[in-house]
N, C-alpha and C positions, 0 to 999 in steps of 0.2 A: 395370139397377141404375144409379142416379145416383151419380157418384163422390163427391158430398158426403154421401151417405146413410151413416149409421153402420153398419158391419159388426159383427155380433156376434162378438167374438174367441173366444167359447167354442166356436164351430163348428169351429175349427181348433186348439183348445188342446192336444189330445193330440199332434198333430204338433209344435207349438211346444215343448212340454215335452220330448218325446222328443229333439228336435234340440238344445235348449239345456241339457238336464240335465247333460251332461258338463262344462259350463263354469260350474257353480254352485258358489260358495264358501259354506260354512256361515255363515248369518246375513247374507249379503250381498244387496243388491238387484240389479236388472238390471245386466248388465255388457257391456262393449264386445265381449268374446269371444262372448257369447250373440248379440249383434246380427250379428256377423260369421259365426257358425255358421249362423244362419237365412239370411242372404244367400247364403252358400256353398251351402247345401242347395238353395235354389230355383235357383241358377245351375246346379247339377249335375243336378237332377231334373225341371225344367220346361223343355220345348222351346218355342221361339218358333213359333207358328202364327198367321197373320193371320186377321182376321175375314172373313166372307163379304163379297163386294163390295157386296152390297145394303144392309148396315147395320153400325153400330158396336155390338158386343156386349161388355158387361163382365160376365164370369162371376162368380158368387159364389166366394169363396175355396175352399170345399170342392169345387166343381166343377173348378176349376183343379187342385187336388191330385189328384182322382180321374182326370181325363183326362191329367194329366201334360203339359199344353200350354196355351198362351194367348199373346195378344199383349201389348203393353206395358201396357195398362191392366189386363188380367186379372192379370198378374204384379205390378203395382204394388199392387193391392188385396190380393193374396195376401201379399206381403211385409209390408205395413202391418198386416194382420190377425194374422199370425204374431208380429210384434214386439209389437203391442198385447197379445196373449194372454199375454205373459210380463212385462208391466209397462212396456214402452217407450212413449214418446210419439212419434207419427208425424203426418205430413201428406202429402197427395198434391199433386204439382206438375204442372200441365199447362203444358208449355213449347211455344213456337212458334219456328220458324226464319224467317229473312227470306223464304224461298220459300213460306211459308204452311204447311209441313208441321208437324204437331203430334205430341207425344209425352207420355206420362204416366209419371211415376216417383214412387216413395216417397222421402221424406226422414225421417231419424230424428234426434231431439233427443238429443245426447250430452253437452252441456256448456252452461255459462252464460258470457257474455262475461267475459273476464278469467281464466278457467280455462286451465290449461296444455294447449293442444291438441297439444303435442309428446308428452305422455304418452299421449293417445288414439291418435296416429299410431303410436307404438311398440307399444302393445297390439294395435292392428289389424294392424300389420305383422308382429308375432310370430305372430298367428293365421294370417294368409294364408300366411306363409312356412312354417308347419308343415303346410300343406295343399299345398305345392308351387307356390303362386302367386307370381309376382313382381309387385310393385306399384310405382306411381309416387307422386305426391303425393296426400295424403288431403285433398281439397278440402272446404270447408265454407262456410257463409254464416251471418252473424249477423243476426237480425231486429231490428226496432225495440224489442222488449222485452228484448233481450239474450240470447235463446235461440240457441244454436249448432246448426245443422242440417247433417247430412251426407247427400248424395245416396246412396240405397241401390238404385240401378237395377240390375235383373237382365237386362233386355232389351238394354241397350246398355253396361252396366258390368260389369267383372270383379271389382270389390271395392267396398266402401263407400268413397265419396269419389272414385271414378273418374269423370272427366269427359272422358276422351280422345275417345271415339267421339261423345259429345254435342257436344263442341267442333268436331270434324271435320265434323259434320253441320250446323253453324250455329246450334245451340241456345244456345251460350255465346259471350259477348263476352269475349275475353281482352285484358287491358290490359298495356302495356309494364312497369308496375311489379309484375307478377306477380299482380295481383288479377283477379277475374272477376265477371261477373254473367250472369243469364239474358238472352237477347235479348228475350224476352217471357215472362211467367209469370203463372199464376193458381193460387192455393193453395186446397186443399180440406182443412179440418181435420177430423179424426175426432172 
């Protein structure tokens, strides 16, 4: 599967609805708690297993669910598919470190430029705290059209917005003013 190829979110809709349904308010749209619930579910139920040495294999999301395992790109496609199946907007980011290693992760659109990201951080923090997770900063980036994207990595991240392992591995450039950017990135929109 090509990471730029659109995945049919209906293939995993029943899992997405089951996981997110406890966090649905009457008459409301997609919520931060639903995104966190899906991220948490994949973190808890999908084990990291690398591809065979002979090739890069990106499994369809339903296969990753069935086997309960996958590498970073399999998990990225699964998370993005589950989020899309409940109304979120996602994209896949292929990032590269200075040593040439590559990693794929999903990002989820949670706000527009100018919206109060502290509210999002509080909501996400409340969810993860209720699950027994401790969190750090909820990192995000704003694209040129003003969309605010949060990394939703399950292969190297413990929560939505977690960049600690990615930063430690060289995928993130941290700046002294507290800002950050990917060392190198290519986006694939659903």
